[in-house]
C-alpha positions, 0 to 999 in steps of 0.5 A, spaced: 137 264 285 132 264 280 128 257 279 125 256 273 118 253 271 118 246 268 115 250 261 121 255 261 126 249 262 123 245 256 122 251 252 129 254 253 132 247 252 128 247 246 130 253 243 137 252 244 137 246 240 134 250 235 128 245 235 121 248 233 115 245 237 113 241 231 119 237 231 120 236 239 113 233 237 115 229 231 121 227 236 117 225 242 110 223 240 106 228 244 102 233 240 105 240 239 099 243 242 100 239 248 108 241 248 106 248 248 101 248 253 107 245 258 111 250 255 106 256 257 104 253 264 097 251 262 098 244 263 102 239 267 106 233 264 104 226 265 109 225 270 115 220 270 114 218 262 113 225 260 119 227 263 123 221 261 122 223 254 123 230 254 129 229 258 132 224 253 130 228 247 133 235 250 139 233 253 136 236 260 137 231 267 130 228 269 132 231 276 132 238 274 125 237 271 122 234 277 124 239 282 121 244 277 114 241 278 116 240 285 115 232 285 120 227 288 123 222 282 120 214 282 127 212 285 127 216 291 119 215 292 120 208 292 125 208 298 124 205 305 126 211 310 124 214 316 121 221 317 127 223 320 131 221 314 127 225 310 128 231 314 135 230 315 135 229 306 132 235 306 136 239 310 142 236 307 139 239 300 137 246 303 145 247 306 147 244 300 143 249 295 145 255 300 153 254 298 152 254 291 
């Protein structure tokens, strides 16, 4: 299984929509240079808000973007869970991905 970078996911989604960086900039309110830096891996996004805006604009599920940057979504981070529950959850995720 090939794992794409955050930037390549954004770039692929943008180009599939035939959208330029300038158009994405206009739709998101982020500078085209900032978006270009993200796409090329020169900058990391400001986590929650940037992910939300890019996901909605480009029709990408937020979880895909969180996974690509190695972060947990805010709703998961807020959960009150034990270490054992965390271990079990990650093991279940590994098993589910391996079955694909």
